[in-house]
N, C-alpha and C positions, 0 to 999 in steps of 0.2 A: 840047061842052066840059063837064067836070065842074064842079060848084059847090064848088070847093076852099075849105076853111077851115083856118086855123092857130090853134091855141090855145097861148098862152104867158103867162108871168107873171114877176113879180119884185118887188123892193123899189122903191117909189116915194118921191120926196121929199115929195109932197103927196098924201094919199089921194083927193083930188078930181080929181087930174090924171093924166097919163100920162108923166110925166118919170121914167123908170127910172134908178135910181141907178147900177147897175153892169151894163152891157150884157153883160159877160162872164159874169155869174152868172144870166142869165135861165134860167128853167125852161121848156124847150120841151116841152109836153105832147104835141103831135103834129099831123099833118095829117089832115083828115077829109073825106069825100066829100060830106057834106051838113050843113046847119045843125043838124039834130036831134042827130046824133052828136057834133058839135062842142060844142053846148050841154051835153050830158050830161057830156062830159069837162071842160068849163069848170066846171060846178057841182061836180063831184067835187074838182077841184084847189082851187077857191075855198073849199070846205068844210073842207079840210085846214088852211087858214090863216085861218079865220074869226076867230080871236082876235088876229091880228096886223094892225092897221089899216094898216101900211105895205106889206103884200103885196097885190098886185093881179094878177088874171088877166083876159085879154081874148080875144075871138074876132075874128080878122081875116078878112074876106071876100076871099080871094085872087083869086077869079074876077072880082071888081070891079076889082082892080088890073090884072089881065091884059087885061081888055076894058073900059076905063073908059067907053066910049061906049055900052055895052049891046048891041053887035052880036053 
């Protein structure tokens, strides 16, 4: 199974948390086959909004959600 990763971001109510304000306005950067390419995309997206403290981008390890017990 591929080590799928999802990169997305949006406006959060608290910069230290993950409570996205408007789920309909999330910026889905994309799906990536490995962490290295996902991290590169995350860095690029985060850098574009570096001056906006309420914008946050994250990398989600989809492969861990699909196989939570690690099998």
